N, C-alpha and C positions, 0 to 999 in steps of 0.2 A: 763601189766608188773607187776609181783608179785613175792613174795619170793618163791623160789623153794623148800624150806625146811619148809613148814607149817606142822602143826600136821597131816594133811591128808596124808602126805608122808609116815607115818608109815603104813598106810593101803594100799595105792595104789602104792607106790614105782615108781611113774612116773619119778622122777628125777634119781633114781637109774638106771632104765632101759635106760634113755636118756644118762647118763654117759657111760654106757656100750656100747651103739651104737656109741657115739662119739669116745670112745677109739678104737673101731673096725675100724672106718673110719679114725683114726689118725687126728682128728679135735680138735684144741685147744678150750677150753671153759672157760668162766669167770663166776664164781659163786659169786653173791652178796646176802648176807643173814643176817638176824638178829637171826639166830639159831646156836646153838652149835652142832646140829645134823651132820653137815658136817664133824666134827672131831670124830665122833663115830667110833668104830671098824668096823662096817658094811660097812661104806663108805670108810674108809681108805683101805679096801681090794681092792677097785676098782679105787680109784682116782689115775690117772697116773701123776707122778711128772713132766713128760715132756709136758703134755697137760693141766693140771689143773691150773687155776689161781683163787685164792679165796680172796674175800674181806668180812670181817665181820664187820657189822655196829654197831656203838654205838652212842647214843644221850646223855645219862646221865651216869655218873659213879656211881650214887646212885641207887641201885636196886629198892628201893621203889618209887623214883621219876620216873624212867624209866617206871615202870609198869603203871603209870598214863597215859602215852602216847602210850605205845607199848604193844600189847598182844604177847609177845615174851619171850624167856628164859631170866633169870636174866643177867644183864650186867656182873657180876662176872663169870658166866658160859661162856659167849662169850669171855671174856678176856682169860680164861683158854683154850678155843678152839684155839684162835689165837696163844698162846704160844706153845700149843701142836703141831700144824701144822708147826710152825716155827722150832721147835726143830727137827721135822721129815724131814725137808728140802723142804717143799712145798713153792711155790710162793704165799705167803699169806701177806695180808695187813690189818692193822687196818684202818677202814673207819669211820671217824667222819662225820656223815651224818644224819641230818643236824648238823653243828657245831654251838653250842650255848654256849658261854662262861659261862653264868650263871648256866648251868647244869653240868659243868665239874670241877672235882678235878684234877688239872694238875699234882699233885704228883702221882696220880694213873695212869694217861695217860702216863706220861713220864717214868714210871717204867715198862711198858709193854715190855716184851722180844720179840721184832720183829723189823726188819730192816726198814720196809716200812709203811708209813702212808699217807693216802689220805684224804684231807679235802674238804668238800662241805658246803659252808656257807648257812645259812638259807635264803630262799626266802619267802617273806611275802605277803599274801593276806588276805582277810576277814576271810576265814576259819582258817588260821594259827593264826590270832589274837584271835579268840575265843578259839582255842585249847590250846595255851600256854598263859593262862591268867596272869601269874605272870611275864612275860617278858616285859621289857620296850622297846617299839617299836619306841620311838621318834627319835632314831638315824638312823633308816632305811629311808633314804631320797633320795636314788638313785632309779629312776624309769626306768624299762626296761621290756619289754615282759609281761606287766600286773602284775608285781611283784614289791615290794619294797626291796631294798638291802642296806646293809651297805656301806658307803663310803670306798674307797680303803684304806685310811690312817688308819681307824679304823680296817679294816681287817688285815692290816700289824701288828698293835699293838697286836691284838689277836693271830695272827699266831706265833708271836715271843714267846709266852708262851709254845709252843710245842717244846720240847728239846729231844735230844738223839737219834733220828732216823737217819739212814744213808741216807734214800731216802724219800723226802717229795714232794708231788705234790698236786696241787689245782685244783679241778673241778669247773669251773666257767661259769656263764651265761652272766654276764655283759661284753660286747665286750672289752671295754678299760681295764677292770680288767684282763680279760683272757690274753690279750697281755702282761700285766705286769708279771703275773705268768709264762707265757710261756717263756718269755725272761730272767727272773731274778730269778725264784724260782724253777720251776718244774724240777725234776731230769731228766726226759726224755721230752724234749720240743716237740717231735713229737708224744707223746702219753700221754694224761693227765690221763689215767688209769694206766700208768707205768707197763705194763705187761712185764715180763722178756723176753719172747721169741721175742717180737717186738724189744726190745733193742738189742738182739743178732743179729737179722736179719739186723737191720740198720747198725750195726758195720761191718757186713760181706760186705754189699754193699759199705760202706765207704772205 
C-alpha cells in the first residue's frame, strides 16, 4: 500500500493509465495521497467527477515541520489542491492522518475551504516513538493490536477543536472507540471513508 502520486508518476504515469482504465470500466476509485499532483491540469483532464473520490492527507500544518516526517509536497500546496478540487466539484476530503494535535494549527485547518474531513488518530509503536521524538506519548495508554492509542475522552477533546466542516468522520482501530464514532459522530455510519456515491446508494435502498 503506497501513495499513487509519488515522483515516479511523472515518468511512468501508472496512476494516470489506471484512472483511464477505471473510467472506461465505470469503476469508482478512491485516491489517498500526500501529493498535490492529483489536482494538476493533466489529471483534471481525466478525473471523472462521478467516479473519483479523493482524500489528501496532512500531518502538520507547518511546511518545515511536515518535511521532517514526510518526503512529500509542502502542506500549503496540498491545502491548495484540496480547495481547488472542492471548488471544481470533486468528492474531496481533507484527511488528517495521522492526527497529532501538537503538529496542527487549528486556525489553518478550520479555514480550509472543503466540506469534508476525515480524522485518523495516531497509533503508537516503537518506530513511531523514535520518529516523532518531540511528542509526549505518556497519554497513549490504550492497548490494542500491538499499538498504543489515546483514551476516547482525550480523542473527543481533540476532535472538538476541528470546526466548520459539514461532514466529519473518524477512521478508528480501537473497537470500542469505533463504535462510539460510528454511532455518535461519523457523517455516514455505514462508511467510515464517507464516499459520496455510497451515501447516495444507501439512500436509494432506504
